[in-house]
C-alpha positions as CSV (number, residue, x, y, z in Angstrom):
1,M,0.0,0.0,0.0
2,I,1.4,3.4,-1.0
3,S,1.4,6.0,1.7
4,K,-0.6,9.2,1.5
5,T,2.7,11.1,1.5
6,A,4.0,9.2,-1.5
7,M,0.7,9.6,-3.3
8,T,0.8,13.4,-2.7
9,Y,4.4,13.9,-3.7
10,G,4.4,11.4,-6.6
11,G,1.1,12.9,-7.8
12,A,2.4,16.4,-7.7
13,L,5.5,15.5,-9.6
14,Y,3.4,13.7,-12.2
15,D,1.2,16.8,-12.6
16,L,4.3,19.0,-13.2
17,A,5.8,16.5,-15.6
18,R,2.6,16.2,-17.5
19,E,2.3,20.0,-17.9
20,E,5.8,20.0,-19.4
21,S,5.3,16.8,-21.5
22,L,8.1,15.1,-19.5
23,E,6.1,12.2,-18.0
24,E,8.0,9.5,-19.9
25,Q,11.4,10.9,-19.1
26,I,10.7,11.5,-15.4
27,L,9.1,8.1,-15.2
28,G,12.3,6.5,-16.5
29,E,14.5,8.5,-14.2
30,L,12.4,7.8,-11.1
31,H,12.5,4.1,-12.0
32,A,16.3,4.1,-12.1
33,V,16.7,6.2,-9.0
34,S,14.2,4.1,-7.1
35,D,16.0,0.9,-8.1
36,L,19.2,2.4,-6.9
37,F,17.7,3.4,-3.5
38,R,16.2,-0.1,-3.1
39,Q,19.6,-1.7,-3.9
40,N,21.6,0.7,-1.7
41,P,19.8,1.3,1.6
42,D,23.0,2.8,2.9
43,Y,22.6,5.7,0.4
44,T,19.1,6.3,1.7
45,R,20.3,6.3,5.3
46,L,23.1,8.7,4.4
47,L,20.6,11.2,2.9
48,M,18.5,10.9,6.1
49,E,21.4,11.2,8.5
50,P,20.4,14.0,10.9
51,S,24.0,14.8,11.8
52,I,24.5,15.9,8.1
53,E,23.1,19.4,7.5
54,K,20.3,19.7,4.9
55,Q,22.5,21.8,2.6
56,E,25.2,19.2,2.7
57,R,22.7,16.4,1.8
58,A,21.4,18.6,-1.1
59,K,25.0,19.0,-2.2
60,L,25.4,15.2,-2.2
61,I,22.4,14.8,-4.4
62,D,23.7,17.5,-6.8
63,E,27.1,15.8,-7.0
64,A,25.6,12.3,-7.6
65,W,22.8,13.2,-10.0
66,G,23.6,16.6,-11.5
67,G,23.5,16.4,-15.3
68,S,22.3,12.8,-15.3
69,V,18.7,13.5,-14.5
70,H,16.2,16.3,-15.3
71,P,16.3,19.1,-12.8
72,Y,12.7,18.3,-11.8
73,T,13.9,14.8,-10.7
74,Q,16.9,16.2,-9.0
75,N,14.9,18.9,-7.2
76,F,12.3,16.3,-6.2
77,M,15.0,14.2,-4.5
78,K,16.2,17.3,-2.7
79,L,12.7,18.2,-1.6
80,L,12.1,14.8,-0.2
81,C,15.5,15.0,1.5
82,D,14.7,18.4,3.1
83,N,11.4,17.1,4.4
84,G,13.0,13.9,5.8
85,T,10.9,11.7,3.5
86,I,13.6,10.5,1.0
87,S,13.0,6.9,2.1
88,A,9.5,7.3,0.4
89,L,11.1,7.8,-3.0
90,P,10.4,4.3,-4.3
91,D,6.7,4.7,-3.2
92,C,6.6,8.1,-4.9
93,F,7.8,6.4,-8.1
94,E,5.0,3.8,-7.7
95,A,2.4,6.6,-7.3
96,F,3.9,8.5,-10.3
97,R,3.8,5.2,-12.4
98,G,0.2,4.5,-11.3
99,R,-0.9,7.9,-12.6
100,Y,1.2,7.5,-15.8
101,N,-0.3,4.0,-16.4
102,R,-3.9,5.3,-15.8
103,D,-3.4,8.2,-18.2
104,H,-1.8,6.0,-20.9
105,D,-4.2,3.0,-20.5
106,I,-1.5,0.7,-19.2
107,I,-2.1,-2.2,-16.8
108,D,0.6,-4.1,-14.9
109,V,0.0,-7.9,-14.8
110,C,2.2,-10.5,-13.3
111,A,1.9,-14.1,-14.6
112,V,3.1,-16.7,-12.2
113,S,3.6,-20.2,-13.5
114,A,5.3,-23.5,-12.3
115,V,7.7,-23.4,-15.2
116,P,9.1,-20.4,-17.2
117,L,6.8,-19.3,-20.0
118,T,8.4,-19.1,-23.5
119,E,8.6,-15.8,-25.2
120,A,5.8,-17.0,-27.6
121,Q,3.6,-18.0,-24.7
122,A,4.1,-14.7,-22.9
123,A,3.4,-12.7,-26.1
124,R,0.2,-14.7,-26.7
125,L,-0.9,-14.2,-23.1
126,R,-0.2,-10.4,-23.4
127,E,-2.2,-10.2,-26.6
128,K,-5.2,-12.0,-25.1
129,L,-5.0,-9.8,-22.0
130,E,-4.8,-6.6,-24.1
131,A,-7.8,-7.7,-26.1
132,K,-9.8,-8.5,-22.9
133,C,-8.8,-5.4,-20.9
134,K,-8.7,-3.0,-23.9
135,K,-5.4,-1.6,-22.4
136,H,-1.7,-2.0,-23.1
137,V,-0.4,-4.8,-20.8
138,E,3.0,-4.6,-19.1
139,L,3.5,-8.3,-18.4
140,T,5.9,-9.5,-15.8
141,V,6.5,-13.3,-15.7
142,R,7.6,-15.2,-12.6
143,T,8.0,-18.8,-11.8
144,D,6.9,-20.5,-8.6
145,A,8.0,-24.1,-8.3
146,S,5.4,-24.8,-5.7
147,L,2.6,-24.6,-8.3
148,L,1.6,-27.9,-9.9
149,G,0.8,-26.3,-13.2
150,G,-1.3,-23.6,-14.8
151,V,-1.0,-19.8,-14.5
152,R,-2.0,-17.3,-11.9
153,L,-2.5,-13.7,-13.1
154,E,-2.0,-10.9,-10.6
155,L,-3.7,-7.7,-11.6
156,P,-3.8,-4.5,-9.6
157,D,-7.3,-5.0,-8.4
158,R,-7.8,-8.8,-8.5
159,Q,-6.2,-12.2,-9.0
160,L,-7.2,-14.8,-11.6
161,D,-6.1,-18.2,-10.5
162,G,-5.9,-20.8,-13.3
163,T,-3.5,-23.1,-11.5
164,V,-4.0,-26.8,-11.0
165,Q,-4.1,-26.3,-7.2
166,S,-6.9,-23.8,-7.6
167,H,-8.9,-26.3,-9.7
168,L,-8.3,-29.1,-7.2
169,N,-9.4,-26.8,-4.4
170,Q,-12.6,-26.0,-6.3
171,I,-13.3,-29.7,-6.9
172,Q,-12.7,-30.5,-3.2
173,Q,-15.1,-27.7,-2.2
174,L,-17.7,-29.0,-4.6
175,L,-17.4,-32.6,-3.3
176,E,-17.6,-31.4,0.3
177,S,-20.7,-29.3,-0.3
178,S,-22.5,-32.1,-2.3
179,S,-21.8,-34.7,0.5
180,L,-23.7,-32.7,3.1
């Protein structure tokens, strides 16, 4: 669940980026920065360190990111740092991405299967989902060896379970209810 703070900050940055037609660029930059923050929690802790003055932390951001990201992205990081909310940057990215996806008719779907899907299977699945949802589908594919077979689709608002285990559970429930 994305915090209200992240929704507010990420949404405000999205509104600014949209006004300037920079949504795609800022989205990509936030994605890269967010990944870096997730992979390097020490960097986040450094930018939150109360013993380091705010101006010094802003200078660290300028030195690390100056020239490699749009000034809006850089200033956004400095704003979060000043407010002591820099750790919320990955969630701000998710809020930004949510708004971007909504405006561009994109839906994130994760397909979980027992064995890896081939590229052809993933492409066919994406095509079928796009036809059904009437949106562009960003498909992520994961494997879960604990599944017996089939595919579970995880959408933002629901889960569609076509796994063998799910079918077996339904059969068991049917047998149990009919034996009453």
